[in-house]
N, C-alpha and C positions, 0 to 999 in steps of 0.2 A: 410623482414619487413612487406610485404603484408599479410602474414599468421597471424602474431601477431595482426596486425590491425583488420583483419577480426574476429579473435577470441575475441578480446576485444569488438568489436561492438556487436557480438553475445551475449556475457556475459551481456553487458549493456541492450540489448533488452530483454533478459530473465528476468533480475532483474526488469526492469520497468514493464514487463508483469505480474510478480508475485505481484508487489505492486498494480497495477491497479485491478487485480483479488481480492486481499484481501480487498481493499477499497470497491469494489462493494459488496462483501459478508457482510462486516460490515454494509453498508448502508441498504442492504436488511434485515438483521437481525434486525436492529433498526426499520425499517418500519413495519415488521411483528410483532414485539413485541408491537409497539405502536397501531396497528390496531387490535390486538387480533386475529391474523391469526389462522384459525381453525386447520390447519395441524401443526405437530410438527415443530418447528423452527430448520432448519439444524444447526448443530454445526460446528465448524471449521473443514474443510476437506470435507464438503459436506454431511456428514452422519447425519441422524436424531438424535436428543438428546435422551439419554437413557430413561429418565422419563419426559414426558411433564408435565407442571404445570396443576393443576386442572382448569376447565373451568372458575370458578368465580375469580380466582386469577389474579390480575393485573400484567402485566409484567413490570419489571423495565428496563429502557434503559441500554444498555451495558455501562460499565464504560468507561469514556474517558481516553485515554492514556495521560500520563503526557507529557507536551511539552518537546521537546528534549533540552538537555542542550546546553549552548553556545559552549562548547568545541566540542560536537557532530556535531552541525551545522557548525562550522568552519572547522571541519575535512571533512565533506561531501562536502562543497564548495571547499576546497583545492583539494580533489580528482577529483571533477568535472572540476576544472581549469586545472589539470594535463591531464585529458582525452582530453580536448579541445586543449591544447597546443600540445599534441601528435598527433592531427589530427583524433582522434577517433570520436569526436562529431563535428557536424556542429554548426554554430552560433545559428541557430534556436533551435536545440536540447539542446544546452547549456543554452539558455535563458529560455526554457520551464522547464528544470530540476532545474535551479536556482530558478525560481518562485515557483516551487513545494516545494523545501527545505525551502525557506524563509516564505512561506505562508501556508504551511501544505497542 
């Protein structure tokens, strides 16, 4: 049982790390677009965009993702509760992830 618990904790940590990385990239992209960053704005994956916009063209902010559906939110909360009940998440980790899911 210890190996399964360790594997699940590692999977959760990797997923959270990916989500944090993606949000940082989105925030940087929005800041660079808003300030007219002189260098090409990196595309998803960290590579420069293929064709940067001309210098005088204003950059539009990236489109906002649609809010998750109620079913998706309930599914995430259910999985989160199952991980806590299985002992994979501590109470603090559970509360932090629950707040992230509910407040985006």
